[in-house]
C-alpha positions as CSV (number, residue, x, y, z in Angstrom):
1,X,0.0,0.0,0.0
2,X,1.1,3.5,-0.6
3,X,1.6,5.9,2.3
4,X,-0.8,8.3,0.6
5,X,-3.6,5.7,1.1
6,X,-3.6,6.5,4.9
7,X,-5.0,9.5,6.7
8,X,-2.2,11.2,8.6
9,X,-1.7,13.5,11.6
10,X,1.5,14.1,13.7
11,X,1.7,10.5,14.7
12,X,4.7,8.6,13.2
13,X,3.9,6.0,10.6
14,X,5.8,2.9,9.4
15,X,6.6,3.9,5.8
16,X,5.6,1.7,2.8
17,X,9.0,0.1,2.1
18,X,9.7,-0.7,5.7
19,X,6.1,-1.9,6.1
20,X,6.6,-4.2,3.1
21,X,9.7,-5.8,4.6
22,X,8.2,-6.1,8.1
23,X,5.0,-7.7,6.8
24,X,7.1,-10.1,4.7
25,X,9.1,-11.1,7.8
26,X,5.9,-11.7,9.7
27,X,4.9,-14.3,7.0
28,X,1.2,-13.8,7.5
29,X,-0.2,-16.0,4.7
30,X,-1.1,-19.0,6.9
31,X,-1.4,-17.1,10.2
32,X,-4.7,-16.6,12.0
33,X,-3.8,-13.9,14.6
34,X,-1.6,-10.8,14.6
35,X,-0.7,-8.5,17.5
36,X,0.5,-5.0,16.7
37,X,2.2,-3.3,19.7
38,X,2.6,0.4,19.5
39,X,0.3,0.6,16.5
40,X,0.6,4.3,15.9
41,X,-1.4,5.3,12.8
42,X,-2.2,1.6,12.3
43,X,-0.4,1.2,9.0
44,X,0.9,-2.3,9.7
45,X,-2.3,-3.5,11.2
46,X,-4.5,-2.0,8.5
47,X,-2.4,-3.3,5.6
48,X,-2.2,-6.8,7.2
49,X,-5.9,-6.9,7.7
50,X,-6.6,-5.8,4.1
51,X,-4.1,-8.2,2.6
52,X,-4.9,-11.2,4.8
53,X,-8.7,-11.2,5.5
54,X,-8.4,-14.5,7.5
55,X,-6.3,-12.6,10.0
56,X,-7.7,-11.6,13.4
57,X,-5.8,-8.4,14.2
58,X,-5.3,-6.9,17.7
59,X,-3.6,-3.6,18.0
60,X,-2.6,-1.7,21.2
61,X,-1.7,2.0,21.4
62,X,-1.6,4.5,24.3
63,X,-1.5,7.8,22.4
64,X,-4.9,9.3,22.0
65,X,-3.9,11.0,18.7
66,X,-2.7,7.7,17.4
67,X,-5.9,5.9,18.5
68,X,-8.0,8.6,16.8
69,X,-6.2,8.4,13.4
70,X,-6.2,4.6,13.5
71,X,-9.9,4.6,14.0
72,X,-10.3,7.1,11.2
73,X,-8.1,4.9,8.9
74,X,-10.1,1.8,9.8
75,X,-13.2,3.6,8.5
76,X,-11.5,5.3,5.6
77,X,-9.9,2.0,4.3
78,X,-13.0,-0.1,5.2
79,X,-10.8,-2.8,6.9
80,X,-12.1,-6.0,8.4
81,X,-12.7,-5.6,12.2
82,X,-9.6,-4.9,14.2
83,X,-9.5,-5.2,18.0
84,X,-8.1,-1.8,19.1
85,X,-6.9,-1.6,22.7
86,X,-6.3,1.8,24.3
87,X,-3.5,1.0,26.7
88,X,0.1,0.1,27.4
89,X,2.0,-3.1,26.4
90,X,2.4,-5.5,27.9
91,X,0.3,-4.6,31.0
92,X,-3.0,-4.1,29.0
93,X,-2.5,-6.9,26.5
94,X,-4.8,-9.9,26.4
95,X,-3.1,-13.0,27.6
96,X,-3.8,-15.3,24.7
97,X,-1.8,-16.9,21.9
98,X,-0.8,-15.0,18.7
99,X,0.7,-16.4,15.5
100,X,2.6,-13.2,14.8
101,X,3.6,-10.1,16.8
102,X,4.8,-6.8,15.4
103,X,6.4,-4.1,17.6
104,X,6.4,-0.6,16.2
105,X,6.6,1.2,19.6
106,X,7.5,-0.1,23.0
107,X,7.0,2.6,25.5
108,X,10.3,1.7,27.2
109,X,9.0,-1.8,28.0
110,X,11.2,-3.8,25.6
111,X,12.3,-6.6,28.0
112,X,8.7,-7.1,29.2
113,X,7.4,-7.1,25.6
114,X,10.0,-9.6,24.5
115,X,9.1,-11.9,27.4
116,X,5.4,-11.5,26.6
117,X,6.2,-12.6,23.0
118,X,8.0,-15.7,24.2
119,X,5.1,-16.6,26.5
120,X,2.3,-15.9,24.1
121,X,3.6,-16.6,20.5
122,X,2.5,-19.9,19.1
123,X,5.3,-22.4,18.3
124,X,6.8,-21.2,15.0
125,X,5.2,-17.8,15.4
126,X,7.0,-14.8,14.1
127,X,8.1,-11.6,15.9
128,X,9.2,-8.4,14.1
129,X,10.4,-5.2,15.8
130,X,11.2,-1.9,14.1
131,X,13.5,0.8,15.5
132,X,15.0,4.1,14.4
133,X,17.4,4.3,17.5
134,X,20.3,1.9,17.5
135,X,20.3,1.8,21.3
136,X,16.7,0.5,21.4
137,X,17.5,-2.2,18.8
138,X,20.5,-3.3,20.9
139,X,18.3,-3.4,24.1
140,X,15.7,-5.4,22.2
141,X,18.3,-7.9,20.8
142,X,19.6,-8.5,24.3
143,X,16.1,-8.8,25.7
144,X,15.2,-11.3,22.9
145,X,18.2,-13.5,23.8
146,X,17.3,-13.4,27.5
147,X,13.6,-14.3,26.7
148,X,14.9,-17.4,24.8
149,X,14.8,-16.3,21.1
150,X,17.9,-17.9,19.7
151,X,18.0,-16.8,16.0
152,X,17.5,-13.1,15.7
153,X,18.0,-11.4,12.3
154,X,18.8,-7.7,12.1
155,X,18.7,-5.5,9.0
156,X,18.9,-1.8,8.4
157,X,16.7,-0.3,5.7
158,X,17.6,3.1,4.2
159,X,15.0,4.5,1.8
160,X,15.2,7.6,-0.3
161,X,12.6,9.0,-2.6
162,X,13.2,10.8,-6.0
163,X,12.2,14.5,-5.8
164,X,12.5,17.3,-8.3
165,X,14.8,20.1,-7.4
166,X,15.0,23.0,-9.8
167,X,16.0,21.5,-13.2
168,X,17.3,18.3,-11.6
169,X,16.4,15.6,-9.2
170,X,17.7,14.3,-5.9
171,X,16.9,11.5,-3.5
172,X,15.4,12.7,-0.2
173,X,16.2,10.2,2.6
174,X,13.8,8.9,5.2
175,X,15.1,7.9,8.7
176,X,17.0,4.6,8.5
177,X,15.1,1.8,10.2
178,X,16.4,-1.3,12.0
179,X,14.2,-4.4,11.6
180,X,14.8,-7.3,14.0
181,X,13.0,-10.5,13.3
182,X,12.8,-14.0,14.9
183,X,10.6,-17.0,15.3
184,X,9.6,-18.9,18.4
185,X,11.1,-22.3,18.6
186,X,8.6,-25.1,17.9
């Protein structure tokens, strides 16, 4: 999906190219449940729900502006029903199994969120986390190891878009994004 498909406000959004990689790493084709932690504008939840109608999507977000724009986007894009929780992860998360978990925002609760994922991901379930700060990615990698995730992949994505400038063109960069991904052992 294009970023322009979404209604926007000041809330950060996972951009199209990063979203595409993250959704690919979540491997949602045969999954039934997805949890989106720190959903923001809801771009990951919404695209996942539209592309995988069999998916039961649960999203949690604490920011009232983000909750508002996500609700607007759910209506605007006519998504299948998404369970939207106003609260903090992991304290306000339902304690039930999920086939895939995406973390777009952690509210400084990375170790607890990683342990929640280990406790509530189904065997073989996928976990993907996005970061713009290296220190947060490092904290998450260590927390994932402590929680028992053995094989963690890390990549950095740098995206620039072509823009006109006078008589020429240049590539305007977005923030680099670190994507960590792993699966729960069977």
